[in-house]
VEXMAR-623504 format. One record per atom (N, C-alpha, C): residue number from 1; chain; atom name; x, y, z. Coordinates in nm, 2 decimals, always signed. Example, Ala and Ser with C-alpha at 12.3 -4.5 7.8 and 13.67 -1.06 7.14 Angstrom:
<rs>
R	1	A	N	+1.32	-0.57	+0.78
R	1	A	CA	+1.23	-0.45	+0.78
R	1	A	C	+1.32	-0.33	+0.78
R	2	A	N	+1.28	-0.22	+0.71
R	2	A	CA	+1.37	-0.11	+0.71
R	2	A	C	+1.29	+0.00	+0.79
</rs>
This chain:
<rs>
R	1	A	N	-1.11	-5.94	-0.90
R	1	A	CA	-0.97	-5.90	-0.90
R	1	A	C	-0.97	-5.75	-0.90
R	2	A	N	-0.89	-5.69	-0.80
R	2	A	CA	-0.89	-5.54	-0.79
R	2	A	C	-0.77	-5.49	-0.87
R	3	A	N	-0.79	-5.37	-0.92
R	3	A	CA	-0.69	-5.30	-1.00
R	3	A	C	-0.60	-5.22	-0.91
R	4	A	N	-0.47	-5.23	-0.92
R	4	A	CA	-0.38	-5.15	-0.83
R	4	A	C	-0.40	-5.00	-0.86
R	5	A	N	-0.39	-4.92	-0.76
R	5	A	CA	-0.40	-4.78	-0.78
R	5	A	C	-0.30	-4.72	-0.88
R	6	A	N	-0.35	-4.63	-0.96
R	6	A	CA	-0.26	-4.57	-1.06
R	6	A	C	-0.18	-4.47	-1.00
R	7	A	N	-0.06	-4.45	-1.06
R	7	A	CA	+0.03	-4.35	-1.01
R	7	A	C	+0.05	-4.25	-1.12
R	8	A	N	+0.08	-4.12	-1.09
R	8	A	CA	+0.11	-4.03	-1.19
R	8	A	C	+0.24	-4.06	-1.26
R	9	A	N	+0.24	-4.03	-1.39
R	9	A	CA	+0.36	-4.06	-1.47
R	9	A	C	+0.48	-3.98	-1.42
R	10	A	N	+0.46	-3.87	-1.36
R	10	A	CA	+0.57	-3.78	-1.31
R	10	A	C	+0.56	-3.75	-1.17
R	11	A	N	+0.67	-3.70	-1.11
R	11	A	CA	+0.66	-3.67	-0.97
R	11	A	C	+0.56	-3.55	-0.95
R	12	A	N	+0.49	-3.55	-0.83
R	12	A	CA	+0.39	-3.45	-0.82
R	12	A	C	+0.44	-3.30	-0.84
R	13	A	N	+0.56	-3.27	-0.80
R	13	A	CA	+0.60	-3.13	-0.82
R	13	A	C	+0.63	-3.10	-0.96
R	14	A	N	+0.64	-3.19	-1.05
R	14	A	CA	+0.66	-3.16	-1.19
R	14	A	C	+0.53	-3.16	-1.27
R	15	A	N	+0.42	-3.20	-1.21
R	15	A	CA	+0.29	-3.20	-1.27
R	15	A	C	+0.23	-3.06	-1.26
R	16	A	N	+0.23	-3.01	-1.15
R	16	A	CA	+0.17	-2.88	-1.13
R	16	A	C	+0.27	-2.77	-1.11
R	17	A	N	+0.22	-2.67	-1.04
R	17	A	CA	+0.30	-2.55	-1.02
R	17	A	C	+0.40	-2.58	-0.90
R	18	A	N	+0.53	-2.55	-0.93
R	18	A	CA	+0.63	-2.57	-0.83
R	18	A	C	+0.72	-2.45	-0.84
R	19	A	N	+0.68	-2.33	-0.78
R	19	A	CA	+0.76	-2.21	-0.80
R	19	A	C	+0.89	-2.21	-0.73
R	20	A	N	+0.98	-2.13	-0.77
R	20	A	CA	+1.11	-2.11	-0.69
R	20	A	C	+1.08	-2.06	-0.55
R	21	A	N	+1.17	-2.09	-0.46
R	21	A	CA	+1.15	-2.04	-0.33
R	21	A	C	+1.15	-1.89	-0.32
R	22	A	N	+1.21	-1.82	-0.42
R	22	A	CA	+1.21	-1.68	-0.42
R	22	A	C	+1.07	-1.62	-0.43
R	23	A	N	+0.98	-1.70	-0.49
R	23	A	CA	+0.84	-1.65	-0.51
R	23	A	C	+0.76	-1.68	-0.38
R	24	A	N	+0.81	-1.76	-0.29
R	24	A	CA	+0.74	-1.80	-0.17
R	24	A	C	+0.79	-1.73	-0.05
R	25	A	N	+0.91	-1.70	-0.05
R	25	A	CA	+0.98	-1.65	+0.08
R	25	A	C	+0.93	-1.51	+0.12
R	26	A	N	+0.96	-1.48	+0.24
R	26	A	CA	+0.94	-1.34	+0.29
R	26	A	C	+1.08	-1.28	+0.28
R	27	A	N	+1.08	-1.17	+0.21
R	27	A	CA	+1.21	-1.10	+0.19
R	27	A	C	+1.24	-1.00	+0.30
R	28	A	N	+1.15	-0.95	+0.37
R	28	A	CA	+1.17	-0.85	+0.48
R	28	A	C	+1.21	-0.93	+0.60
R	29	A	N	+1.34	-0.93	+0.63
R	29	A	CA	+1.39	-1.01	+0.74
R	29	A	C	+1.40	-0.91	+0.86
R	30	A	N	+1.37	-0.97	+0.98
R	30	A	CA	+1.39	-0.90	+1.10
R	30	A	C	+1.48	-0.99	+1.18
R	31	A	N	+1.60	-0.94	+1.20
R	31	A	CA	+1.71	-1.02	+1.26
R	31	A	C	+1.75	-0.96	+1.40
R	32	A	N	+1.83	-1.04	+1.47
R	32	A	CA	+1.87	-1.00	+1.61
R	32	A	C	+2.01	-1.05	+1.63
R	33	A	N	+2.08	-0.98	+1.72
R	33	A	CA	+2.22	-1.02	+1.75
R	33	A	C	+2.22	-1.12	+1.87
R	34	A	N	+2.32	-1.21	+1.88
R	34	A	CA	+2.32	-1.31	+1.98
R	34	A	C	+2.33	-1.25	+2.13
R	35	A	N	+2.38	-1.13	+2.14
R	35	A	CA	+2.40	-1.07	+2.27
R	35	A	C	+2.27	-1.01	+2.33
R	36	A	N	+2.16	-1.00	+2.25
R	36	A	CA	+2.04	-0.94	+2.29
R	36	A	C	+1.97	-1.03	+2.39
R	37	A	N	+1.90	-0.97	+2.49
R	37	A	CA	+1.82	-1.05	+2.59
R	37	A	C	+1.70	-1.11	+2.52
R	38	A	N	+1.65	-1.22	+2.58
R	38	A	CA	+1.53	-1.28	+2.52
R	38	A	C	+1.41	-1.19	+2.53
R	39	A	N	+1.40	-1.10	+2.63
R	39	A	CA	+1.29	-1.01	+2.64
R	39	A	C	+1.29	-0.91	+2.52
R	40	A	N	+1.41	-0.87	+2.48
R	40	A	CA	+1.42	-0.79	+2.36
R	40	A	C	+1.37	-0.86	+2.23
R	41	A	N	+1.41	-0.99	+2.22
R	41	A	CA	+1.37	-1.07	+2.11
R	41	A	C	+1.22	-1.08	+2.10
R	42	A	N	+1.15	-1.11	+2.22
R	42	A	CA	+1.01	-1.12	+2.22
R	42	A	C	+0.94	-0.99	+2.18
R	43	A	N	+0.99	-0.88	+2.23
R	43	A	CA	+0.94	-0.75	+2.20
R	43	A	C	+0.95	-0.72	+2.05
R	44	A	N	+1.07	-0.75	+1.99
R	44	A	CA	+1.09	-0.74	+1.85
R	44	A	C	+0.99	-0.82	+1.77
R	45	A	N	+0.97	-0.95	+1.81
R	45	A	CA	+0.88	-1.04	+1.74
R	45	A	C	+0.74	-0.98	+1.74
R	46	A	N	+0.70	-0.93	+1.86
R	46	A	CA	+0.56	-0.88	+1.87
R	46	A	C	+0.55	-0.75	+1.79
R	47	A	N	+0.64	-0.66	+1.79
R	47	A	CA	+0.63	-0.54	+1.71
R	47	A	C	+0.63	-0.56	+1.56
R	48	A	N	+0.71	-0.66	+1.52
R	48	A	CA	+0.73	-0.69	+1.37
R	48	A	C	+0.62	-0.79	+1.32
R	49	A	N	+0.56	-0.86	+1.42
R	49	A	CA	+0.46	-0.96	+1.38
R	49	A	C	+0.52	-1.08	+1.31
R	50	A	N	+0.64	-1.12	+1.37
R	50	A	CA	+0.71	-1.24	+1.32
R	50	A	C	+0.72	-1.34	+1.43
R	51	A	N	+0.75	-1.47	+1.39
R	51	A	CA	+0.77	-1.57	+1.49
R	51	A	C	+0.91	-1.63	+1.48
R	52	A	N	+0.99	-1.58	+1.39
R	52	A	CA	+1.13	-1.64	+1.37
R	52	A	C	+1.22	-1.52	+1.35
R	53	A	N	+1.33	-1.52	+1.42
R	53	A	CA	+1.44	-1.42	+1.40
R	53	A	C	+1.57	-1.48	+1.37
R	54	A	N	+1.62	-1.45	+1.25
R	54	A	CA	+1.76	-1.50	+1.22
R	54	A	C	+1.85	-1.43	+1.32
R	55	A	N	+1.95	-1.50	+1.37
R	55	A	CA	+2.05	-1.45	+1.47
R	55	A	C	+2.17	-1.42	+1.39
R	56	A	N	+2.21	-1.30	+1.38
R	56	A	CA	+2.32	-1.25	+1.30
R	56	A	C	+2.43	-1.19	+1.38
R	57	A	N	+2.56	-1.23	+1.35
R	57	A	CA	+2.68	-1.18	+1.41
R	57	A	C	+2.76	-1.12	+1.30
R	58	A	N	+2.76	-0.99	+1.27
R	58	A	CA	+2.83	-0.93	+1.16
R	58	A	C	+2.76	-0.98	+1.03
R	59	A	N	+2.84	-1.05	+0.94
R	59	A	CA	+2.78	-1.10	+0.82
R	59	A	C	+2.74	-1.25	+0.83
R	60	A	N	+2.77	-1.31	+0.95
R	60	A	CA	+2.74	-1.45	+0.96
R	60	A	C	+2.60	-1.47	+1.03
R	61	A	N	+2.53	-1.57	+0.98
R	61	A	CA	+2.40	-1.61	+1.04
R	61	A	C	+2.44	-1.73	+1.13
R	62	A	N	+2.41	-1.71	+1.26
R	62	A	CA	+2.44	-1.81	+1.36
R	62	A	C	+2.33	-1.91	+1.38
R	63	A	N	+2.21	-1.87	+1.34
R	63	A	CA	+2.10	-1.96	+1.36
R	63	A	C	+1.97	-1.89	+1.35
R	64	A	N	+1.87	-1.94	+1.41
R	64	A	CA	+1.73	-1.88	+1.42
R	64	A	C	+1.68	-1.90	+1.56
R	65	A	N	+1.61	-1.80	+1.60
R	65	A	CA	+1.54	-1.80	+1.73
R	65	A	C	+1.39	-1.80	+1.70
R	66	A	N	+1.32	-1.90	+1.75
R	66	A	CA	+1.17	-1.91	+1.73
R	66	A	C	+1.10	-1.86	+1.85
R	67	A	N	+0.98	-1.81	+1.83
R	67	A	CA	+0.89	-1.77	+1.93
R	67	A	C	+0.86	-1.89	+2.02
R	68	A	N	+0.83	-2.00	+1.96
R	68	A	CA	+0.80	-2.12	+2.04
R	68	A	C	+0.91	-2.16	+2.13
R	69	A	N	+1.04	-2.15	+2.09
R	69	A	CA	+1.15	-2.18	+2.17
R	69	A	C	+1.16	-2.09	+2.29
R	70	A	N	+1.13	-1.96	+2.27
R	70	A	CA	+1.14	-1.86	+2.38
R	70	A	C	+1.03	-1.89	+2.48
R	71	A	N	+0.91	-1.91	+2.43
R	71	A	CA	+0.80	-1.94	+2.52
R	71	A	C	+0.82	-2.07	+2.60
R	72	A	N	+0.87	-2.17	+2.54
R	72	A	CA	+0.90	-2.30	+2.61
R	72	A	C	+1.01	-2.27	+2.72
R	73	A	N	+1.11	-2.20	+2.68
R	73	A	CA	+1.22	-2.17	+2.78
R	73	A	C	+1.16	-2.09	+2.90
R	74	A	N	+1.08	-1.99	+2.87
R	74	A	CA	+1.03	-1.91	+2.98
R	74	A	C	+0.93	-1.99	+3.06
R	75	A	N	+0.85	-2.07	+3.00
R	75	A	CA	+0.75	-2.15	+3.08
R	75	A	C	+0.82	-2.26	+3.16
R	76	A	N	+0.94	-2.31	+3.12
R	76	A	CA	+1.01	-2.41	+3.19
R	76	A	C	+1.11	-2.36	+3.29
R	77	A	N	+1.13	-2.23	+3.30
R	77	A	CA	+1.23	-2.17	+3.39
R	77	A	C	+1.18	-2.18	+3.53
R	78	A	N	+1.26	-2.24	+3.62
R	78	A	CA	+1.22	-2.26	+3.76
R	78	A	C	+1.20	-2.13	+3.84
R	79	A	N	+1.28	-2.03	+3.81
R	79	A	CA	+1.27	-1.91	+3.89
R	79	A	C	+1.17	-1.81	+3.83
R	80	A	N	+1.18	-1.68	+3.87
R	80	A	CA	+1.09	-1.58	+3.82
R	80	A	C	+1.12	-1.57	+3.67
R	81	A	N	+1.01	-1.53	+3.60
R	81	A	CA	+1.02	-1.52	+3.45
R	81	A	C	+1.12	-1.42	+3.41
R	82	A	N	+1.14	-1.32	+3.49
R	82	A	CA	+1.24	-1.22	+3.46
R	82	A	C	+1.38	-1.27	+3.44
R	83	A	N	+1.41	-1.38	+3.51
R	83	A	CA	+1.54	-1.45	+3.49
R	83	A	C	+1.56	-1.51	+3.36
R	84	A	N	+1.45	-1.57	+3.31
R	84	A	CA	+1.46	-1.63	+3.17
R	84	A	C	+1.46	-1.52	+3.07
R	85	A	N	+1.39	-1.41	+3.09
R	85	A	CA	+1.39	-1.30	+3.00
R	85	A	C	+1.53	-1.23	+2.98
R	86	A	N	+1.61	-1.25	+3.09
R	86	A	CA	+1.74	-1.19	+3.08
R	86	A	C	+1.84	-1.28	+3.01
R	87	A	N	+1.80	-1.41	+2.98
R	87	A	CA	+1.89	-1.49	+2.90
R	87	A	C	+1.92	-1.43	+2.77
R	88	A	N	+2.03	-1.47	+2.71
R	88	A	CA	+2.07	-1.41	+2.58
R	88	A	C	+2.02	-1.49	+2.47
R	89	A	N	+1.99	-1.43	+2.36
R	89	A	CA	+1.95	-1.49	+2.23
R	89	A	C	+2.04	-1.60	+2.19
R	90	A	N	+2.17	-1.57	+2.20
R	90	A	CA	+2.27	-1.67	+2.15
R	90	A	C	+2.27	-1.80	+2.23
R	91	A	N	+2.22	-1.80	+2.36
R	91	A	CA	+2.21	-1.92	+2.44
R	91	A	C	+2.09	-2.01	+2.40
R	92	A	N	+2.00	-1.95	+2.33
R	92	A	CA	+1.88	-2.03	+2.29
R	92	A	C	+1.86	-2.06	+2.14
R	93	A	N	+1.93	-1.98	+2.06
R	93	A	CA	+1.91	-2.00	+1.91
R	93	A	C	+1.96	-2.13	+1.87
R	94	A	N	+1.89	-2.18	+1.77
R	94	A	CA	+1.93	-2.32	+1.71
R	94	A	C	+1.99	-2.30	+1.58
R	95	A	N	+2.07	-2.40	+1.53
R	95	A	CA	+2.12	-2.39	+1.40
R	95	A	C	+2.00	-2.38	+1.30
R	96	A	N	+2.02	-2.30	+1.20
R	96	A	CA	+1.91	-2.28	+1.10
R	96	A	C	+1.93	-2.37	+0.98
R	97	A	N	+1.81	-2.43	+0.93
R	97	A	CA	+1.81	-2.49	+0.80
R	97	A	C	+1.82	-2.38	+0.70
R	98	A	N	+1.90	-2.40	+0.60
R	98	A	CA	+1.92	-2.30	+0.50
R	98	A	C	+1.91	-2.36	+0.36
R	99	A	N	+1.85	-2.29	+0.27
R	99	A	CA	+1.84	-2.34	+0.13
R	99	A	C	+1.88	-2.23	+0.03
R	100	A	N	+1.92	-2.27	-0.08
R	100	A	CA	+1.96	-2.17	-0.19
R	100	A	C	+1.84	-2.12	-0.25
R	101	A	N	+1.85	-1.99	-0.30
R	101	A	CA	+1.74	-1.92	-0.35
R	101	A	C	+1.69	-1.99	-0.48
R	102	A	N	+1.77	-2.07	-0.55
R	102	A	CA	+1.72	-2.14	-0.67
R	102	A	C	+1.64	-2.27	-0.64
R	103	A	N	+1.63	-2.30	-0.51
R	103	A	CA	+1.55	-2.42	-0.47
R	103	A	C	+1.40	-2.40	-0.51
R	104	A	N	+1.33	-2.51	-0.52
R	104	A	CA	+1.19	-2.51	-0.55
R	104	A	C	+1.11	-2.53	-0.43
R	105	A	N	+0.98	-2.49	-0.43
R	105	A	CA	+0.89	-2.50	-0.32
R	105	A	C	+0.88	-2.64	-0.27
R	106	A	N	+0.87	-2.74	-0.36
R	106	A	CA	+0.85	-2.88	-0.31
R	106	A	C	+0.97	-2.93	-0.24
R	107	A	N	+1.09	-2.89	-0.28
R	107	A	CA	+1.22	-2.93	-0.22
R	107	A	C	+1.23	-2.87	-0.08
R	108	A	N	+1.19	-2.75	-0.07
R	108	A	CA	+1.19	-2.68	+0.06
R	108	A	C	+1.09	-2.74	+0.16
R	109	A	N	+0.97	-2.78	+0.11
R	109	A	CA	+0.87	-2.84	+0.19
R	109	A	C	+0.92	-2.98	+0.24
R	110	A	N	+0.99	-3.05	+0.15
R	110	A	CA	+1.04	-3.19	+0.19
R	110	A	C	+1.15	-3.17	+0.30
R	111	A	N	+1.23	-3.07	+0.28
R	111	A	CA	+1.34	-3.05	+0.37
R	111	A	C	+1.29	-3.01	+0.51
R	112	A	N	+1.19	-2.92	+0.51
R	112	A	CA	+1.13	-2.88	+0.64
R	112	A	C	+1.06	-3.00	+0.71
R	113	A	N	+1.00	-3.08	+0.63
R	113	A	CA	+0.93	-3.20	+0.69
R	113	A	C	+1.03	-3.29	+0.75
R	114	A	N	+1.14	-3.32	+0.67
R	114	A	CA	+1.24	-3.41	+0.72
R	114	A	C	+1.31	-3.37	+0.84
R	115	A	N	+1.34	-3.23	+0.85
R	115	A	CA	+1.41	-3.18	+0.97
R	115	A	C	+1.32	-3.14	+1.08
R	116	A	N	+1.19	-3.13	+1.06
R	116	A	CA	+1.10	-3.09	+1.17
R	116	A	C	+1.10	-2.94	+1.19
R	117	A	N	+1.17	-2.87	+1.10
R	117	A	CA	+1.17	-2.72	+1.11
R	117	A	C	+1.05	-2.66	+1.06
R	118	A	N	+1.00	-2.55	+1.12
R	118	A	CA	+0.89	-2.48	+1.07
R	118	A	C	+0.93	-2.35	+0.99
R	119	A	N	+1.06	-2.34	+0.97
R	119	A	CA	+1.11	-2.23	+0.89
R	119	A	C	+1.25	-2.26	+0.84
R	120	A	N	+1.28	-2.21	+0.72
R	120	A	CA	+1.42	-2.22	+0.67
R	120	A	C	+1.46	-2.09	+0.62
R	121	A	N	+1.59	-2.06	+0.63
R	121	A	CA	+1.65	-1.94	+0.58
R	121	A	C	+1.69	-1.96	+0.43
R	122	A	N	+1.68	-1.85	+0.35
R	122	A	CA	+1.71	-1.86	+0.21
R	122	A	C	+1.83	-1.77	+0.18
R	123	A	N	+1.93	-1.83	+0.11
R	123	A	CA	+2.05	-1.76	+0.08
R	123	A	C	+2.08	-1.76	-0.06
R	124	A	N	+2.16	-1.67	-0.11
R	124	A	CA	+2.22	-1.66	-0.24
R	124	A	C	+2.36	-1.64	-0.22
R	125	A	N	+2.44	-1.74	-0.27
R	125	A	CA	+2.59	-1.74	-0.25
R	125	A	C	+2.63	-1.71	-0.11
R	126	A	N	+2.56	-1.77	-0.02
R	126	A	CA	+2.60	-1.76	+0.12
R	126	A	C	+2.54	-1.63	+0.19
R	127	A	N	+2.48	-1.54	+0.12
R	127	A	CA	+2.42	-1.42	+0.18
R	127	A	C	+2.27	-1.44	+0.20
R	128	A	N	+2.22	-1.41	+0.32
R	128	A	CA	+2.09	-1.42	+0.36
R	128	A	C	+1.99	-1.33	+0.27
R	129	A	N	+1.89	-1.40	+0.21
R	129	A	CA	+1.80	-1.33	+0.12
R	129	A	C	+1.66	-1.32	+0.18
R	130	A	N	+1.62	-1.42	+0.26
R	130	A	CA	+1.48	-1.42	+0.31
R	130	A	C	+1.46	-1.54	+0.40
R	131	A	N	+1.33	-1.57	+0.43
R	131	A	CA	+1.29	-1.68	+0.51
R	131	A	C	+1.17	-1.74	+0.45
R	132	A	N	+1.15	-1.87	+0.46
R	132	A	CA	+1.03	-1.94	+0.43
R	132	A	C	+0.98	-2.01	+0.55
R	133	A	N	+0.86	-1.98	+0.59
R	133	A	CA	+0.79	-2.04	+0.70
R	133	A	C	+0.69	-2.14	+0.65
R	134	A	N	+0.64	-2.22	+0.75
R	134	A	CA	+0.53	-2.31	+0.71
R	134	A	C	+0.41	-2.23	+0.66
R	135	A	N	+0.38	-2.12	+0.72
R	135	A	CA	+0.27	-2.03	+0.68
R	135	A	C	+0.29	-1.99	+0.53
R	136	A	N	+0.41	-1.95	+0.50
R	136	A	CA	+0.44	-1.91	+0.36
R	136	A	C	+0.41	-2.02	+0.26
R	137	A	N	+0.45	-2.15	+0.30
R	137	A	CA	+0.42	-2.26	+0.21
R	137	A	C	+0.27	-2.29	+0.20
R	138	A	N	+0.20	-2.28	+0.31
R	138	A	CA	+0.06	-2.30	+0.30
R	138	A	C	-0.01	-2.20	+0.22
R	139	A	N	+0.03	-2.07	+0.23
R	139	A	CA	-0.03	-1.96	+0.15
R	139	A	C	+0.00	-1.99	+0.01
R	140	A	N	+0.12	-2.02	-0.03
R	140	A	CA	+0.16	-2.05	-0.17
R	140	A	C	+0.08	-2.16	-0.23
R	141	A	N	+0.06	-2.27	-0.15
R	141	A	CA	-0.01	-2.39	-0.20
R	141	A	C	-0.16	-2.35	-0.22
R	142	A	N	-0.21	-2.27	-0.13
R	142	A	CA	-0.35	-2.23	-0.14
R	142	A	C	-0.37	-2.14	-0.26
R	143	A	N	-0.28	-2.05	-0.28
R	143	A	CA	-0.29	-1.96	-0.40
R	143	A	C	-0.28	-2.04	-0.53
R	144	A	N	-0.19	-2.14	-0.53
R	144	A	CA	-0.17	-2.22	-0.65
R	144	A	C	-0.30	-2.30	-0.68
R	145	A	N	-0.36	-2.36	-0.57
R	145	A	CA	-0.48	-2.44	-0.59
R	145	A	C	-0.60	-2.35	-0.64
R	146	A	N	-0.61	-2.23	-0.58
R	146	A	CA	-0.71	-2.13	-0.63
R	146	A	C	-0.69	-2.10	-0.77
R	147	A	N	-0.57	-2.07	-0.82
R	147	A	CA	-0.54	-2.04	-0.96
R	147	A	C	-0.57	-2.16	-1.05
R	148	A	N	-0.54	-2.28	-1.00
R	148	A	CA	-0.57	-2.40	-1.08
R	148	A	C	-0.72	-2.42	-1.10
R	149	A	N	-0.79	-2.40	-0.99
R	149	A	CA	-0.94	-2.41	-0.99
R	149	A	C	-1.00	-2.31	-1.09
R	150	A	N	-0.95	-2.19	-1.09
R	150	A	CA	-1.00	-2.08	-1.17
R	150	A	C	-0.97	-2.11	-1.32
R	151	A	N	-0.86	-2.18	-1.35
R	151	A	CA	-0.82	-2.21	-1.48
R	151	A	C	-0.90	-2.34	-1.54
R	152	A	N	-0.96	-2.41	-1.45
R	152	A	CA	-1.03	-2.54	-1.50
R	152	A	C	-1.15	-2.51	-1.59
R	153	A	N	-1.21	-2.40	-1.58
R	153	A	CA	-1.32	-2.37	-1.67
R	153	A	C	-1.41	-2.26	-1.62
R	154	A	N	-1.49	-2.21	-1.71
R	154	A	CA	-1.58	-2.10	-1.68
R	154	A	C	-1.69	-2.14	-1.58
R	155	A	N	-1.76	-2.25	-1.61
R	155	A	CA	-1.87	-2.29	-1.53
R	155	A	C	-1.83	-2.41	-1.45
R	156	A	N	-1.85	-2.39	-1.31
R	156	A	CA	-1.82	-2.50	-1.22
R	156	A	C	-1.93	-2.51	-1.12
R	157	A	N	-1.97	-2.64	-1.09
R	157	A	CA	-2.07	-2.65	-0.99
R	157	A	C	-2.01	-2.62	-0.85
R	158	A	N	-2.09	-2.55	-0.77
R	158	A	CA	-2.05	-2.53	-0.63
R	158	A	C	-2.10	-2.64	-0.54
R	159	A	N	-2.08	-2.63	-0.41
R	159	A	CA	-2.12	-2.74	-0.32
R	159	A	C	-2.27	-2.77	-0.32
R	160	A	N	-2.35	-2.68	-0.37
R	160	A	CA	-2.50	-2.70	-0.38
R	160	A	C	-2.54	-2.76	-0.51
R	161	A	N	-2.44	-2.78	-0.60
R	161	A	CA	-2.47	-2.84	-0.73
R	161	A	C	-2.51	-2.73	-0.83
R	162	A	N	-2.52	-2.60	-0.79
R	162	A	CA	-2.54	-2.50	-0.88
R	162	A	C	-2.42	-2.46	-0.96
R	163	A	N	-2.43	-2.41	-1.08
R	163	A	CA	-2.31	-2.37	-1.15
R	163	A	C	-2.27	-2.23	-1.11
R	164	A	N	-2.14	-2.21	-1.10
R	164	A	CA	-2.09	-2.08	-1.06
R	164	A	C	-2.00	-2.03	-1.18
R	165	A	N	-2.03	-1.91	-1.22
R	165	A	CA	-1.94	-1.85	-1.32
R	165	A	C	-1.84	-1.76	-1.25
R	166	A	N	-1.72	-1.76	-1.30
R	166	A	CA	-1.62	-1.68	-1.24
R	166	A	C	-1.66	-1.53	-1.22
R	167	A	N	-1.66	-1.48	-1.10
R	167	A	CA	-1.69	-1.34	-1.08
R	167	A	C	-1.84	-1.32	-1.07
R	168	A	N	-1.92	-1.42	-1.07
R	168	A	CA	-2.07	-1.40	-1.07
R	168	A	C	-2.13	-1.48	-0.96
R	169	A	N	-2.26	-1.45	-0.93
R	169	A	CA	-2.33	-1.52	-0.83
R	169	A	C	-2.37	-1.66	-0.89
R	170	A	N	-2.40	-1.75	-0.80
R	170	A	CA	-2.44	-1.88	-0.85
R	170	A	C	-2.57	-1.87	-0.94
R	171	A	N	-2.57	-1.96	-1.04
R	171	A	CA	-2.69	-1.97	-1.13
R	171	A	C	-2.76	-2.10	-1.10
R	172	A	N	-2.88	-2.09	-1.07
R	172	A	CA	-2.96	-2.21	-1.05
R	172	A	C	-3.04	-2.24	-1.17
R	173	A	N	-2.99	-2.34	-1.25
R	173	A	CA	-3.05	-2.37	-1.38
R	173	A	C	-3.19	-2.42	-1.37
R	174	A	N	-3.24	-2.46	-1.25
R	174	A	CA	-3.38	-2.51	-1.24
R	174	A	C	-3.48	-2.41	-1.20
R	175	A	N	-3.43	-2.29	-1.17
R	175	A	CA	-3.52	-2.18	-1.12
R	175	A	C	-3.57	-2.10	-1.24
R	176	A	N	-3.69	-2.05	-1.24
R	176	A	CA	-3.74	-1.97	-1.35
R	176	A	C	-3.68	-1.83	-1.33
R	177	A	N	-3.65	-1.77	-1.44
R	177	A	CA	-3.58	-1.64	-1.43
R	177	A	C	-3.67	-1.53	-1.49
R	178	A	N	-3.68	-1.42	-1.42
R	178	A	CA	-3.76	-1.31	-1.47
R	178	A	C	-3.70	-1.24	-1.59
R	179	A	N	-3.78	-1.20	-1.69
R	179	A	CA	-3.72	-1.14	-1.81
R	179	A	C	-3.67	-1.00	-1.78
</rs>
């Protein structure tokens, strides 16, 4: 007779670290206006090292333009690529997923997964505060995992079976040590 798998007593996000989205998001936003040509958007993305541009008209956020959408558009354009580059940002931007700044990392990840979005905008009382991308979530999860591993104990075996002390080289307990 097999035993059914055990389940945690609480939801995964309440067991471990589930920081607010404000701790995960990128605060430095690079935005663009809807009347800008796609070529300008691509240049701006390259110069700023970003893949998502909020599209802003005055105080309103109209959506988000992604590097992937621009590349797909330009690759699928039947004429010379210059014609696609002359398209306007407002013609290609998509409605943005938006979350409140008080949201938790797990809720943002679930929302991104459900919508298929690789980024969400973060707002406080309707005003844009930042952006969370899939890369931001992965970085945050990796940092949380590293911190949890460091907190588990001083001595931990590494992949070779040798114990590793925090901040020290591996110690091989079976090797003779010189005095």
